[in-house]
TORDORO-57102 format. One line per field, with one value per residue (C-alpha): residue number from 1; residue in one letter; x, y, z. Coordinates in nm, 2 decimals. Layout:
<sites>
num <- [NUM:...]
residu <- [a:...]
px <- [X:...]
py <- [Y:...]
pz <- [Z:...]
</sites>
This chain:
<sites>
num <- [1:2:3:4:5:6:7:8:9:10:11:12:13:14:15:16:17:18:19:20:21:22:23:24:25:26:27:28:29:30:31:32:33:34:35:36:37:38:39:40:41:42:43:44:45:46:47:48:49:50:51:52:53:54:55:56:57:58:59:60:61:62:63:64:65:66:67:68:69:70:71:72:73:74:75:76:77:78:79:80:81:82:83:84:85:86:87:88:89:90:91:92:93:94:95:96:97:98:99:100:101:102:103:104:105:106:107:108:109:110:111:112:113:114:115:116:117:118:119:120:121:122:123:124:125:126:127:128:129:130:131:132:133:134:135:136:137:138:139:140:141:142:143:144:145:146:147:148:149:150:151:152:153:154:155:156:157:158:159:160:161:162:163:164:165:166:167:168:169:170:171:172:173:174:175:176:177:178:179:180:181:182:183:184:185:186:187:188:189:190:191:192:193:194:195:196:197:198:199:200:201:202:203:204:205:206:207:208:209:210:211:212:213:214:215:216:217:218:219:220:221:222:223:224:225:226:227:228:229:230:231:232:233:234:235:236:237:238:239:240:241:242:243:244:245:246:247:248:249:250:251:252:253:254:255:256:257:258:259:260:261:262:263:264:265:266:267:268:269:270:271:272:273:274:275:276:277:278:279:280:281:282:283:284:285:286:287:288:289:290:291:292:293:294:295:296:297:298:299:300:301:302:303:304:305:306:307:308:309:310:311:312:313:314:315:316:317:318:319:320:321:322:323:324:325:326:327:328:329:330:331:332:333:334:335:336:337:338:339:340:341:342:343:344:345:346:347:348:349:350:351:352:353:354:355:356:357:358:359:360:361:362:363:364:365:366:367:368:369:370:371:372:373:374:375:376:377:378:379:380:381:382:383:384:385:386:387:388:389:390:391:392:393:394:395:396:397:398:399:400:401:402:403:404:405:406:407:408:409:410:411:412:413:414:415:416:417:418:419:420:421:422:423:424:425:426:427:428:429:430:431:432:433]
residu <- [x:x:x:x:x:x:x:x:x:x:x:x:x:x:x:x:x:x:x:x:x:x:x:x:x:x:x:x:x:x:x:x:x:x:x:x:x:x:x:x:x:x:x:x:x:x:x:x:x:x:x:x:x:x:x:x:x:x:x:x:x:x:x:x:x:x:x:x:x:x:x:x:x:x:x:x:x:x:x:x:x:x:x:x:x:x:x:x:x:x:x:x:x:x:x:x:x:x:x:x:x:x:x:x:x:x:x:x:x:x:x:x:x:x:x:x:x:x:x:x:x:x:x:x:x:x:x:x:x:x:x:x:x:x:x:x:x:x:x:x:x:x:x:x:x:x:x:x:x:x:x:x:x:x:x:x:x:x:x:x:x:x:x:x:x:x:x:x:x:x:x:x:x:x:x:x:x:x:x:x:x:x:x:x:x:x:x:x:x:x:x:x:x:x:x:x:x:x:x:x:x:x:x:x:x:x:x:x:x:x:x:x:x:x:x:x:x:x:x:x:x:x:x:x:x:x:x:x:x:x:x:x:x:x:x:x:x:x:x:x:x:x:x:x:x:x:x:x:x:x:x:x:x:x:x:x:x:x:x:x:x:x:x:x:x:x:x:x:x:x:x:x:x:x:x:x:x:x:x:x:x:x:x:x:x:x:x:x:x:x:x:x:x:x:x:x:x:x:x:x:x:x:x:x:x:x:x:x:x:x:x:x:x:x:x:x:x:x:x:x:x:x:x:x:x:x:x:x:x:x:x:x:x:x:x:x:x:x:x:x:x:x:x:x:x:x:x:x:x:x:x:x:x:x:x:x:x:x:x:x:x:x:x:x:x:x:x:x:x:x:x:x:x:x:x:x:x:x:x:x:x:x:x:x:x:x:x:x:x:x:x:x:x:x:x:x:x:x:x:x:x:x:x:x:x:x:x:x:x:x:x:x:x:x:x:x:x:x:x:x:x:x:x:x:x:x:x:x:x:x:x:x:x]
px <- [2.35:2.63:2.52:2.73:2.87:3.00:3.18:3.32:3.45:3.63:3.46:3.59:3.50:3.13:3.06:3.15:3.08:2.79:2.90:3.24:3.40:3.53:3.72:3.56:3.78:3.64:3.87:3.76:3.87:3.84:3.92:3.55:3.48:3.81:3.83:4.03:4.27:4.21:3.83:3.62:3.35:3.06:3.00:2.66:2.58:2.22:2.12:1.83:1.64:1.72:1.95:1.88:1.69:1.61:1.28:1.27:1.34:1.63:1.86:2.20:2.58:2.77:3.14:3.34:3.65:3.94:4.08:4.43:4.60:4.27:4.10:3.83:3.85:3.55:3.55:3.21:3.07:2.83:2.60:2.36:2.29:2.14:2.21:2.37:2.36:2.67:2.63:2.91:2.86:3.09:3.09:3.07:2.77:2.48:2.24:2.38:2.38:2.49:2.80:2.78:2.57:2.71:2.56:2.72:2.60:2.68:2.64:2.64:2.93:2.75:2.67:2.98:3.20:3.01:3.03:2.75:2.78:2.54:2.44:2.20:2.12:1.88:1.97:1.97:2.20:2.14:2.16:1.80:1.59:1.84:2.01:2.39:2.66:2.74:3.06:2.87:2.62:2.90:3.08:2.77:2.68:3.00:2.94:2.62:2.79:2.73:2.98:2.85:2.64:2.53:2.40:2.10:1.97:1.65:1.74:2.11:2.41:2.68:2.63:2.72:3.05:3.12:3.08:3.33:3.58:3.57:3.74:3.93:4.27:4.18:4.21:3.87:3.66:3.33:3.26:3.10:2.93:2.76:2.39:2.08:1.70:1.56:1.25:1.14:0.92:0.55:0.62:0.52:0.75:1.06:1.37:1.71:2.02:2.27:2.62:2.56:2.86:2.65:2.34:1.99:1.83:2.07:1.93:1.56:1.57:1.73:1.58:1.74:1.54:1.21:1.28:1.39:1.09:0.85:1.01:0.96:0.59:0.53:0.64:0.40:0.10:0.01:-0.07:-0.42:-0.68:-0.67:-0.32:-0.10:0.20:0.44:0.51:0.59:0.80:0.99:1.05:1.18:1.42:1.55:1.62:1.79:2.01:2.11:2.21:2.41:2.59:2.68:2.44:2.14:1.79:1.55:1.17:1.11:0.84:0.55:0.30:0.40:0.09:0.13:-0.13:-0.40:-0.33:-0.05:0.21:0.21:-0.13:-0.20:-0.23:0.13:0.26:0.08:0.23:0.59:0.56:0.42:0.68:0.97:1.18:1.36:1.67:1.56:1.25:1.26:1.10:1.16:1.16:1.23:0.89:0.82:0.64:0.30:0.37:0.49:0.17:0.34:0.62:0.37:0.19:0.51:0.61:0.27:0.27:0.63:0.51:0.21:0.43:0.68:0.40:0.31:0.67:0.83:1.20:1.23:1.56:1.51:1.68:1.61:1.67:1.65:1.55:1.69:1.67:1.90:2.15:2.09:1.71:1.65:1.42:1.48:1.86:1.98:1.62:1.62:1.91:2.02:2.24:2.40:2.57:2.86:3.21:3.33:3.19:3.31:3.02:3.00:2.99:2.72:2.50:2.54:2.47:2.15:2.02:2.10:1.87:2.15:2.02:1.77:1.60:1.62:1.39:1.56:1.33:1.47:1.38:1.26:1.42:1.57:1.37:1.50:1.28:1.34:1.41:1.34:1.69:1.86:1.63:1.72:2.09:2.04:1.86:2.15:2.39:2.18:2.19:2.54:2.78:2.68:2.67:3.05:3.10:2.90:3.09:3.42:3.26:3.18:3.53:3.60:3.28:3.37:3.71:3.56:3.35:3.66:3.84:3.55:3.56:3.93:4.11:4.45:4.52:4.22:4.37:4.65:4.41:4.18:4.48:4.54:4.18:4.15:4.08:3.93:3.59:3.73:3.97:3.68:3.50:3.82:3.85:3.49:3.47:3.62:3.94:3.93:3.92]
py <- [-3.98:-4.24:-4.57:-4.67:-4.98:-4.76:-4.54:-4.83:-5.04:-4.99:-5.24:-5.26:-5.31:-5.23:-5.22:-5.54:-5.69:-5.92:-6.27:-6.25:-6.35:-6.07:-6.06:-5.83:-5.69:-5.59:-5.38:-5.25:-4.89:-4.86:-5.08:-5.13:-5.32:-5.51:-5.87:-6.12:-6.32:-6.62:-6.60:-6.77:-6.56:-6.66:-6.46:-6.48:-6.33:-6.30:-6.17:-5.94:-6.04:-6.41:-6.63:-6.84:-7.16:-7.03:-7.16:-7.05:-6.72:-6.88:-6.95:-6.80:-6.85:-6.89:-6.95:-6.97:-6.75:-6.63:-6.28:-6.22:-5.91:-5.79:-5.82:-6.05:-6.14:-6.30:-6.44:-6.47:-6.52:-6.24:-6.41:-6.13:-5.75:-5.67:-5.57:-5.81:-5.82:-5.93:-6.03:-6.10:-6.30:-6.45:-6.83:-6.91:-6.68:-6.91:-6.62:-6.57:-6.20:-5.99:-5.79:-5.59:-5.57:-5.44:-5.39:-5.45:-5.41:-5.61:-5.44:-5.55:-5.41:-5.11:-4.96:-5.10:-4.88:-4.56:-4.35:-4.17:-3.79:-3.56:-3.24:-2.95:-2.82:-2.54:-2.29:-1.91:-1.64:-1.28:-1.17:-1.29:-1.39:-1.57:-1.43:-1.50:-1.44:-1.71:-1.79:-1.84:-2.07:-2.28:-2.31:-2.39:-2.65:-2.84:-2.80:-3.01:-3.28:-3.18:-3.29:-3.06:-2.75:-2.47:-2.13:-2.08:-1.73:-1.61:-1.46:-1.44:-1.65:-1.43:-1.53:-1.89:-1.77:-1.56:-1.87:-2.06:-1.77:-1.75:-2.08:-2.11:-2.08:-2.32:-2.70:-2.83:-3.14:-2.96:-2.91:-2.58:-2.54:-2.26:-2.23:-2.01:-2.02:-1.95:-1.74:-1.71:-1.40:-1.49:-1.85:-1.97:-2.27:-2.24:-2.41:-2.47:-2.44:-2.66:-2.65:-2.47:-2.27:-1.96:-1.78:-1.82:-1.53:-1.29:-1.39:-1.33:-0.97:-1.05:-1.08:-1.42:-1.56:-1.43:-1.55:-1.90:-1.95:-1.83:-2.08:-2.36:-2.25:-2.30:-2.66:-2.74:-2.84:-3.14:-2.97:-3.01:-2.76:-2.43:-2.47:-2.16:-2.27:-2.01:-2.14:-2.49:-2.36:-2.14:-2.45:-2.64:-2.36:-2.33:-2.70:-2.72:-2.42:-2.58:-2.90:-2.71:-2.53:-2.86:-2.83:-3.02:-2.87:-2.93:-2.90:-2.73:-2.79:-2.88:-2.90:-2.58:-2.40:-2.03:-1.77:-2.03:-2.24:-2.44:-2.20:-2.39:-2.47:-2.84:-2.86:-2.73:-2.97:-3.26:-3.16:-3.13:-3.46:-3.64:-3.51:-3.48:-3.19:-3.16:-3.35:-3.42:-3.37:-3.20:-3.50:-3.37:-3.00:-2.74:-2.71:-2.60:-2.85:-2.70:-2.75:-3.11:-3.22:-3.09:-3.34:-3.61:-3.52:-3.51:-3.85:-4.00:-3.84:-3.98:-4.33:-4.30:-4.18:-4.47:-4.72:-4.57:-4.66:-4.32:-4.30:-4.01:-3.89:-3.73:-3.50:-3.35:-2.99:-2.76:-2.45:-2.29:-1.92:-1.90:-2.13:-2.03:-1.99:-2.34:-2.43:-2.60:-2.59:-2.95:-3.09:-3.20:-3.30:-3.54:-3.85:-3.91:-4.24:-4.15:-4.25:-3.91:-3.57:-3.41:-3.23:-3.45:-3.76:-3.62:-3.51:-3.84:-4.04:-3.84:-3.87:-4.24:-4.29:-4.33:-4.08:-4.05:-3.76:-3.74:-3.59:-3.54:-3.34:-3.25:-3.51:-3.76:-4.06:-3.96:-4.10:-4.16:-4.15:-4.28:-4.62:-4.90:-5.06:-4.73:-4.64:-4.96:-4.89:-4.52:-4.61:-4.82:-4.54:-4.29:-4.51:-4.67:-4.47:-4.11:-4.00:-4.07:-3.89:-3.59:-3.57:-3.53:-3.24:-3.03:-2.90:-2.84:-2.64:-2.43:-2.36:-2.26:-2.01:-1.88:-1.85:-1.65:-1.42:-1.34:-1.59:-1.62:-1.95:-2.14:-2.23:-2.43:-2.60:-2.69:-2.83:-3.07:-3.19:-3.24:-3.59:-3.72:-3.81:-3.99:-4.17:-4.28:-4.43:-4.60:-4.76:-4.88:-5.01:-5.36:-5.30:-5.66:-5.70]
pz <- [7.30:7.30:7.45:7.76:7.59:7.31:7.57:7.77:7.49:7.16:6.92:6.57:6.29:6.33:5.96:5.77:5.43:5.39:5.27:5.43:5.75:5.97:6.30:6.56:6.83:7.16:7.38:7.72:7.77:8.15:8.45:8.55:8.23:8.17:8.06:8.27:8.06:8.29:8.25:7.98:7.81:7.60:7.29:7.12:6.78:6.66:6.31:6.39:6.08:6.12:5.91:5.60:5.71:6.05:6.19:6.55:6.73:6.93:6.64:6.71:6.70:7.02:7.12:7.44:7.42:7.63:7.61:7.48:7.62:7.75:7.41:7.29:6.93:6.75:6.40:6.24:5.88:5.82:5.57:5.47:5.48:5.82:6.18:6.42:6.80:6.98:7.35:7.59:7.91:8.18:8.13:8.50:8.56:8.61:8.56:8.21:8.27:7.97:8.05:7.73:7.41:7.09:6.74:6.41:6.05:5.74:5.40:5.04:4.84:4.69:5.03:5.21:4.99:5.08:5.39:5.56:5.53:5.72:5.56:5.54:5.18:5.28:5.56:5.59:5.72:5.83:5.46:5.42:5.71:5.93:6.24:6.19:5.94:5.68:5.86:6.18:6.01:5.87:6.21:6.40:6.14:6.21:6.58:6.55:6.34:5.98:5.71:5.44:5.42:5.18:5.29:5.07:5.13:4.96:4.62:4.71:4.60:4.74:5.11:5.03:4.88:5.19:5.40:5.18:5.19:5.57:5.60:5.27:5.44:5.73:5.73:5.82:5.74:5.69:5.32:5.24:4.91:4.71:4.71:4.70:4.74:4.40:4.36:3.99:3.94:3.92:4.02:4.37:4.37:4.59:4.45:4.60:4.39:4.59:4.46:4.13:4.00:3.93:4.05:3.90:4.09:3.91:3.57:3.63:3.52:3.19:2.84:2.80:3.09:2.96:2.61:2.71:2.94:2.67:2.43:2.69:2.74:2.37:2.40:2.68:2.47:2.69:3.02:3.17:3.05:3.22:3.36:3.35:3.15:3.29:3.64:3.52:3.23:3.48:3.70:3.40:3.32:3.68:3.72:3.39:3.47:3.81:3.64:3.38:3.67:3.82:4.11:4.26:4.22:4.51:4.51:4.84:5.11:4.88:5.17:5.35:5.48:5.44:5.49:5.55:5.23:5.07:4.94:4.60:4.45:4.45:4.07:4.04:4.31:4.13:3.80:3.94:4.13:3.82:3.57:3.81:3.66:3.99:4.11:4.46:4.68:5.02:5.19:5.54:5.57:5.84:6.01:6.36:6.59:6.52:6.15:6.16:5.98:5.66:5.69:5.75:5.43:5.23:5.36:5.28:4.93:4.87:4.95:4.73:4.44:4.51:4.49:4.15:4.04:4.08:4.14:4.39:4.54:4.88:5.12:5.46:5.54:5.84:5.64:5.96:6.02:6.32:6.48:6.84:6.84:6.97:6.68:6.34:6.33:6.36:6.37:6.01:5.78:5.51:5.53:5.19:5.14:4.91:4.82:4.95:5.05:4.73:4.56:4.25:4.47:4.70:4.40:4.22:4.53:4.61:4.25:4.25:4.56:4.82:5.07:5.35:5.52:5.90:6.15:6.49:6.71:7.05:7.31:7.05:6.88:6.54:6.25:5.89:5.59:5.24:5.07:5.33:5.29:5.37:5.65:5.83:5.80:5.89:6.21:6.31:6.23:6.43:6.73:6.72:6.51:6.44:6.81:6.82:6.50:6.62:6.95:6.75:6.55:6.85:6.91:6.54:6.52:6.83:6.68:6.35:6.52:6.71:6.38:6.23:6.54:6.48:6.71:6.55:6.74:6.61:6.27:6.42:6.66:6.36:6.17:6.46:6.46:6.08:5.98:6.31:6.16:5.85:6.08:6.30:5.99:5.88:6.23:6.23:5.87:5.81:5.61:5.47:5.10]
</sites>
């Protein structure tokens, strides 16, 4: 939901560089919130985490300003990476009532030069156990605000290619990538091949697969006593193949309860988390409300492993099996902080720990999980920026679905909408050098 101040005013930039001065423009959009050029306004800026040398809670910066052409312009030195509150009051109001409150965020250079891209790396179509066609899944994904998606049907790579082909002649901002859910024979571990240039599932019946996994088994002489070497060797083979194919290999839902027990035996989960053959962990997975304990366990285990010094890239996924069922779809996703939504940039950013997993259950406040620094920033984005981004995506997603249904006019309408979400980010990010 977009906060009322963010509907009534155009405030830019909202994202600035830490350690630099920036000029913030505040432009009322409607008559009921306009500024009077003959009126003086008091602008207060408070760093939410405090400033260097601050000793009391009341420390803040304040200035009396007059609008010019209906705008207020505020120049302020943003000294550190954190969220800032900006309050506007009328100077002659003895009650000091706040007319509007805005939130800004200052970032260090590494994060400032990245944009937040929302995506789902694990979702199903009717070709496995979903409800809709791959083209429908892609269009519906844009409709809820996703910037990238891969259809990852069980044991099937072709549906993801079908989703890509459905929109290959249309100008859209959603990036659609290949993918599949990988099920090695005799191995209980579920693996996602996100973005790989070829299918793994198609290789499991070959002699080459069996020979290469047997060779890997022979090298695993340091496993705990009694451990079956094959499942772990099979995982090693899969993750290596995905990397060779230019993709990202996910370790899926390690604490999923299936048939009264965890789908993957704990000894195998422990081994995978200890040795980390995967590229990223499904930290937040697509669980129904009655299964949410599994996400809680995954998050707790993640923090335990981080305390032990593990470097763990994370993603959130819906594992959705239907876009119109009212469950899972849109509840869980990834925010990747990347230079672009190109596949290599997304993969490199996730592997380099520039991503968070998001849980956005209906009726509840969205929560981000991952590295603390990114979680703080993500919560700001979820509250202040992404609702505007998502609103722009609704019409594009609707038109994508119309195009998939054969509407010959949709392509031209989509062409006219292309670039709106990148333009929003360009507007909200400080362009200063």
